[in-house]
N, C-alpha and C positions, 0 to 999 in steps of 0.2 A: 570733403569731397572731394573727388580726382574728377578733372574735366574732361570732357568726352573729346577724343582725336579721331580725327576722318583720314582715312589714307586712301592715297591715290594708287591707282592699278600699278604706278613704277615702284613704289615701296614694297610691295608685297612682292614683283617679281626679282628685286634686285635680293631680297633675302632668298631666294629659291633658286639664285643663279651662281652656280659651283665656279663661274669664271668671273665674278662681279667684286674679286678681290675686295678692297676698302668698303665701297659700296654695300657690300654683302655684309660684312663686320656691321656696318652702322645700322643697316635696315633688320638685321636679326636683334641687335640689342634694342632698337624701338619695338620688335614684335614682343620679345621677352617682356619688357616693361607693360605691354599693354594688357598682353595675357594676366601678368600678375595683378594688375591693377583695375583689369576688365573694364577697361574706359576705351577700348579701339571700336569703332565704326565703319562698316563699309557700306557699298549701295549694290543692286543685283548688278549695274554696268560693270562695277569694279571687280566683280568676281567674273562677270562673264570673259573682258578682257585679260583678266590673269589666265582663265582655264585657256583662252586662245594664242596667249602669250607662252604659256607652259609647253603646251603641246606643238606650238609652231615655231618654237625657237630653232634657229638656223644650225647653231653651233652643238647644241646639245638637247635636243627636243626630250620631254618627259611622256613616258607611255601615257596614254589616256586613262587607264584605271588609276594610277598613282596621282593624275590633274583631279580626277574626279574626287578621289579621297582627301586631297589638299583643300578643294572648294568647300566639299562636305565639312572638314575640320573648320573651316572660318565661318561655315555656317551657324555656328553657336553665337557669333557675335552679333550686336546688333546690326539687321540689314535693313535697309533702307528700300523701300518699292518705290519704282518710279512710273507716273501717271501721267495722263495726258496734260493735266494741271502744270506737271512738273516741267513739260516740255514747252509750253507756254511761258512759264517763268522763265526757263532757260534763254530763250529766245529773248525775251526783254534783256535779260541779264548781257547776254551776245551782244546787244546793241547798244545798251547803256557804258559798259563796261569796255567794249571793243576787245572781246575773248573769243577764241575760237567755239564753236557749239558744243564741242565735247569738253572743253573746259567748265562751260557756264553751265552744264550738265552735273558735272562732280561738284561744282560749287554749290548747284542747286540740292544736291544730295546731303553735302556737310551739312548745309544751313538747315534741311528738313530734320537730320539728326541730331540737330541741337549741340553740334560740335561747337567748340570755342578756336579750334585748331586742324586746320586742314595741312597735311603733309604731301607733298608733291614737287617732284623734281620739275615738271611739266609746266606747271601753270606758275606765271610770274611771281614770284616771292616777294614778300613784305607787302603785299597788298590787304590791304582790309575793306572787306565786303560786308558791312552792317553786321559788325561785331564777330566777324568768321578772321582770324589770323591766316594767312597763308603762307607757309615756309617751306623752304627747300631744305631737307634734311641731310642732303649730301655736300651742301656750300661750306 
């Protein structure tokens, strides 16, 4: 059985950034593998930030319709909904692990998805938070 992998927003954005060079190639490879294995997971927060990043990109913004189509395409992946209890859990994690609140929300969503691996360039790599490995795919 393939392990579940949770993606942070930066990996999705890199895969769709025409100016990202090697980061784009790495992110595209990861996404191809996750599509093939059907092992990727996202959260509503990741999809929201992905949409904002696409349409708000300074160098080459994506048209809103195309951004909506991309969000829709990723909507077939397991999407973790976030609820008030998740905000409270993230707040406790923020305090306990000294993470920025946004990062604690991503980790909370990854744990809720039952992922064993979180790929993120933003969250400190090599951390292990209750069974979740956090790795920077671009390092």
